[in-house]
N, C-alpha and C positions, 0 to 999 in steps of 0.2 A: 542596800538593806536586804532586798530579796535574795541576791546571790550569796549572802552571808548566812542564810538560813538553810540548814541541812535538812533534807527530807528523810524520813524513816526508810530504811532499806526495803521494807515490805511494800512501800507505797511508790517506789521509783518506777515500777512497771507501768504506772499510769502517766508518766512523763517520758514518752518515747519520741525520738526524732530520727529521721532518715538522713544519712550523710554519705558523701563520697568525695574524695579529694579531686577527682577529674571525671569527665564524662566516660572515660574508658574503664573505670573501675566499677565493680558491683556495688550496689547500695548496701550500706551498713546501718544497723539499728543500734542507737545509743540510748542509755537511760540517763536522764538528767538527775544529778545527785542533790541539787539545791533547788530552792523555790524559784520557779520560773515565772515569766511574765505572760499575760494573756489568759490565764485560767481564772475562772470565777472565784475560786477558793484562794487564790494567791494573796490578795490583800488581807483576807482574814488570817491566813497562816502567819503572815509577817507580823500583824498586830498581836495576835494571840501568843506568838513567841516572846514578844516584848513584855506582855503582861505576865507570862510565866516566869520570865527572867526576874521581873520585879518582885514577884512572889517568893521566889527562891532566895533573894537577897534582902528581903525587907527587915530581917533581924540585924544584919551587919551593916546595911547602908539604908536606913529608914527614909531619910529625906530624899535621896535619889529615887528610891522605889516609889515614893508618893508622887514624885514628879512624873515618872513613866506611866503611872495609873491615870493621871488626870491632865497632864499638860503636853500630851503627844497627839499630833495629827498626822497620820500616815507616817512619814519619815522625818518630820520636823518636831523638835522639842522647843517649845516657847514658854519660858518661865522667867521668874525674877525673885528678888529678895530685897530686904530692907536696907542692906549695907553691902559694901565691897567685900568686906571680910566674909560675910555669909555667902555672898556669891562665889568667892574664890573657893570656899570650902565645898559648896554644892557642886561647883564645876569639877573638882577632883573626885567627888563621890560618883558623879555621872560618868566620868571617864573610866573610873575603875569598874563600876557596875557593867557598863556596856562592853568593856574589854573582856570581862568574864564570860561574856556570851559570844565573843568573836567579833563584835562590832566596834568600829572606830569612828568617833564623832568628828565631823568636819564641818566646813562652811560656818565657823563661829562668827557671831556678830553680837556686839554689846555696846551700850552707851558709856561703858567704863573702859579706859585703855588698860587698866590693870588686868582685866579678864583676858585680854588678848596678848599681853606681853610675853608669856612663856610659851606661846603656840608657834609652830613653824608656819611660814607664809602660806603653804599649800593647804593648811588647815583653817585659814581665815577666809570669809567671804569677801572682805575688802582689805587686802594686805596693808595698804597705805592709808588707812582710815583716819587716824589722828595726826598724821604728819603734815597734812595741808588742809586745815578745817575750813579755809575760806571757800573752797570748791564744794559743791553739793555732793553728798554721799548718800544715795538712797539705794535700798535693796527691797525687793518684793518679799513680804512676809505673808504667806497665804493669800496672795493676790493684792495686798494692800501695801502701798509704798511706805517704808519706814526710813527716817533719817536718824542714825544713831548719834550723830554729833549734836544735833538740836534736840534729840529725844522726842520727836513728833511723828505722827502719821500724816500722810498727804495724799493727794489725788492728782493724777495726770491722765488726761484723755487725749488720745490720738484720733481726732475726729475724721481726718482725711478729707479729700475733696469729693464733692458730689455734683454731677452735672445737672441732676433734677432731683427735686424733693418729692418723693413718692412714699407710700406706706412701706414699701420694701426698703428703700434706702434709709428711711427714718428709724425703722426697727434695727437696722444694721448699726446705726450710731448708738441707739439706746442700749443695745446688747453690750456695749463696751463700758457702760457705767456699772462698775462692780462695787457694791456697798453692803458687804455681809453684816456689818454691825448697825447699819441704819443711821450712820453719822450725818449723811446728807439726805435723810429721809424726806424732807420737804421738796427737795429737787426731784427725787425719784417719784414721789407722789404726783407731782405735776405731770411728769411724763406718763404715768399710768393713766391719768384722767384724759390726757391728749389722745393716747392710743385708743382709749374707749370711745372717744368721739369719732375716730376713724371708722370704727365698726358701726356706730350709729348712723354715719353718713353713707354706709354700705360702699365704701371705696374698694376697688380692686387693688391688687398689689402694685400695679404700675400706673395707676390713675393719677393724674396731677391733683394736688391738693386745692380745695376751695380757697379763695382769697383770704378769708378770715383765719382759717387754720394755718395757711402758709405764712401770714404775717406773724402769728404767735410763735410758730416753730422757728422762724428765722431769728426772731428776737431772742428766743431761749437759747438757740445754738450759739449765738454771739456771746451770750452770757456764760456758757459752759466753760469757756477758757478761764474764768475767774476762779474755777475750782482749784487751780494750781496754787492759789494764794492761801488756801485754807490749810491750817495746820492744827491737828488734833493732838493735844499733849498725851503722851503715853502714860505718864504718872498721874494717878488719880488721888493719891494720898501723899502729901508733901512732908508730913511730919507725923510722929506718933499721936494717935488720937485716943481720947477717953472713951468715945463710943461711936458706932457706925449705924447707919440706918439706910434702908432703901426706900426710895419714893418713886412711885410710878404714876404717870398721868395718862388718861385716855380721853379722847374726844371724837366726835363724829359730826358729819354734815350730810347734806343730801348726796354728796359725791362719794363719800367713803368715810373711813375711820382710821385712827392711828393710836399708838401707844408708845410711851418713852419712859426709860428708867434712869434714875440718877442715883449716885452714891453720895450721901451726906455724911461728912466727918466732922464731929465736934471735938476740937482740939483742946489740949490741957490748959492752954493760955486763954481760953474763952472764945477764940475765933472759930469760924465755921467755913468749911470748904465743900463745894458741891461740884460734881463732875458728871457729865453725860457718859453713860455706859453703853446703852443700846436702845434702838428704836426700830419700829416697823409700822408700815402703812398698808392698807388694802383699799381698793375701790369697791363701791357699792355694786351689787349685781344688777344687771340691766333688766332682766326679765321680771323678777318679783318686786323690785323697788321697795324694800322694807321702810317702815316709818323711821323717823329720826331716833325715837326712844329705842327701837330695836337695834339700830346701828350703834347707838351708845352702848347697848348691852354687848354687842359684838366687840366693840372696843375694849370693854372690861375683860372679856374672855381673852382677847389678844394680850392684854396687859398681864393677866394671871400667867399666861404661858411665858412671857418675857421674864417676869419676876421669878418663876420657878427655875428657869434656865440660868439666870444670873446667880440666884442663890446656890444652885448646884455647883456652878463654876468657882464660886468664891468661898465655898464652905470649908476648904482646907486652910485658908489664910485669914478669914474675917468672920467674926461672930456678930450678927446683927441684933441691936437692941430692939428694933421694930422694923416692920415692913408695912408700908402705908400705900394704899391704892387711892388715887384722887380721881374724882369725876365731877363734872358740873351738872350732871343729870340726876335730878331728884327721883325721877321715875325709875331709872335703871338701879338707883341705890335702893329704892323700896323693893324692887324685884330681888336684888341680891340678898336682902335680909328677910326674904319670904321663903317659906317651905316650898320646894318645887312641885309637890303634888297638887297644890292649890292653883298653879299657873297653867296657861295654855302650853301646848306642846313645844312651840318655838322658844318661848321664854324659859320653860322648865328645863329643856335640854341645856341651855346655856348657863342658867343659874346653877345647875348640878355641877357643871364643869368648874365654875367659880368656887362654890362651896366645898368641892372636893380637892381643893388646891393642896399641893404637897407641903406648902409652907403656910403659916398662919398670917393672914393679911388683914390689917385693919383698914376698913373703908371709910372714906371721908369725902365731904363735898368741898369744892373750891370754885372760885369765879375767875374768869380770865381778864386780866386788866389790860391786855394789849390786843383786844379782839380785831380792831381795824387792821393793825399790822400783820396779824396772823392771817386774816383773810387775803390781804394783798400778796402775802408771801406765797400762798398756795394757788392763787388764782392766775396771776399775771406773770410773775417773775421770781425765780427761786433766789434772787439776790437782792431784793429790795429790803430785806431785813437782815441785819448782820448776824453772823453766826456765833459771835463771841458769847452773847447771853445765853444762847441755846446750849453751847458746849459746856460752859462753866456754871450754868444754872444760877444766875445772879439773884433772881427773884426768890428762889427757894432758899438761898443761903441767908438772906437778910430779912425775910418777912415771916418765917415760920417759927 
């Protein structure tokens, strides 16, 4: 992508390299004519060029231009449609649009064999994808494993062998857990709490762990291999729906707070489907130790950020009938409905962020029906509670 972007002739003097064919020859100075690697501005130039290309072609190829504006991350285009026919049409638009700028799309991957049929093998990420569906076919999509045959996202951790369990070696293992969407948020949250306890115990990088922490970590490490059995459905809307709504939940404890967002689809046949979209957790600060109501308010702020982000990402394809924020804290709900100038500074700053949300959020209270399971989930073992109800949102689908 970089080398296909031509730099203006007047700016090439800022991209100079020294070169000679052999040590016996004098050094020659060359100007690089295309966008090069290593410069701070290089990623911006590449992305800005794609946006300019989309702007120039938005009248002739509107759908492809919209995809380039919203569904591109660095040099990857990740998008989808409701049907194969729409996908094939969009594919041709994207190929035409990118070719007009001198770019050639490669590494195609899709859950539909029709999308890949007309492409040469060197343009496919997995050339023999649908010829032997019994073997697993996974490809990394922005760091997350995707199986196009099963149409699911999955996780695979290479924990490696460790001769000793120290803060250094455990951090090395934890750094391999990549969860940008928070689909395994409870697991990551448990790790965050464990790491915080390392600092409370004032452990040095190579100090052996106390026996209680060591037992918890070893049990958790053994359970991490179970993540490979987790499959997150890519598709969150299985049929045309009559209405869509976003539902976000936030909660807090003395250890931290978290927020999660679900998409609820009311289908034309009267059925309801709910799917997990995104989640995030944070541990409570060690020094100040805010009260539970304050942490509940921080959870509400985190939820607002997630709802704004999800709404922005889906605004091109989904119109939401309502966006609801759920909390079980009557105190934080009262703060949210209060004018910030009447509150203390801590509460006022966070209430202002909530009330100035980019989207209109209806706040409501709820009670947790599975409190004991939720506590066990975050305290001891990330796999004591099954992920199915969390991913699919069973309770929200049938009780609201």
